[in-house]
VOGU-3710 file (C-alpha; in Angstrom, 3 decimals, decimal comma):
1> xxxxxxxxxx> 5,538/2,634/13,186  1,962/3,139/14,221  -0,430/5,512/12,454  -3,808/6,537/13,843  -6,645/7,604/11,575  -9,725/9,424/12,782  -12,920/8,564/10,907  -16,033/10,707/11,489  -18,732/8,838/13,439  -21,263/9,057/10,602
11> xxxxxxxxxx> -18,813/7,232/8,333  -17,441/4,735/10,822  -20,504/2,488/10,576  -19,952/1,806/6,868  -19,408/-1,894/6,352  -16,822/-2,272/3,629  -14,228/-4,292/5,482  -11,570/-3,672/8,088  -10,631/0,024/7,752  -7,137/-0,616/9,132
21> xxxxxxxxxx> -6,387/-3,307/6,547  -7,906/-1,265/3,724  -5,794/1,771/4,648  -2,643/-0,351/4,960  -3,232/-1,947/1,539  -3,863/1,452/-0,055  -0,646/2,808/1,461  1,349/-0,219/0,301  -0,121/-0,018/-3,221  0,664/3,700/-3,506
31> xxxxxxxxxx> 4,208/3,171/-2,212  4,743/0,403/-4,780  3,257/2,502/-7,577  5,591/5,399/-6,708  8,628/3,088/-6,611  9,135/3,544/-2,879  8,436/-0,115/-2,008  9,404/-3,262/-3,847  6,956/-6,112/-4,288  8,768/-7,963/-1,488
41> xxxxxxxxxx> 8,412/-4,978/0,841  4,680/-4,862/0,078  4,437/-8,583/0,858  6,228/-8,169/4,184  4,295/-5,025/5,163  0,990/-6,811/4,655  2,278/-10,099/6,122  1,328/-11,997/2,984  2,542/-15,539/2,440  3,633/-15,252/-1,185
51> xxxxxxxxxx> 4,502/-12,876/-3,989  1,314/-14,042/-5,719  -0,794/-12,691/-2,876  1,091/-9,377/-3,071  0,517/-9,206/-6,832  -3,194/-9,975/-6,379  -3,516/-7,203/-3,784  -1,670/-4,721/-6,010  -3,870/-5,656/-8,974  -6,976/-5,212/-6,809
61> xxxxxxxxxx> -5,805/-1,630/-6,206  -5,180/-1,030/-9,922  -1,411/-1,210/-9,607  0,066/-3,696/-12,034  3,378/-5,149/-10,937  6,006/-4,319/-13,511  8,580/-6,541/-15,051  12,147/-5,331/-15,289  14,630/-6,199/-17,998  16,458/-8,313/-15,419
71> xxxxxxxxxx> 13,232/-10,260/-14,745  12,783/-11,016/-18,449  16,425/-12,059/-18,908  16,206/-14,292/-15,859  13,025/-15,892/-17,196  14,694/-16,467/-20,567  17,641/-18,151/-18,869  15,274/-20,393/-16,911  13,365/-21,302/-20,070  16,615/-22,231/-21,809
81> xxxxxxx> 17,351/-24,757/-19,072  13,870/-26,244/-19,504  14,047/-26,586/-23,297  14,073/-30,254/-24,343  17,410/-31,479/-25,669  17,248/-32,771/-29,278  18,654/-36,246/-29,871
//
């Protein structure tokens, strides 16, 4: 999908970065915040290499990636496998 934005000439000279990328990030952050996109969908939409980059971008936009109960349980299971075995 392609979206075209029209920016008034007097505002188009503002130097705050690539307007296309800024708009795309804002859209992705809002979609994540509203539960429309997953973190993985945000990563793919922005062509980011890792989930850490997606989380950093979301944080930059004031959207803090949530942790589900399933995430916590999965982390607990992983930690159990890493716990040293007593002799």
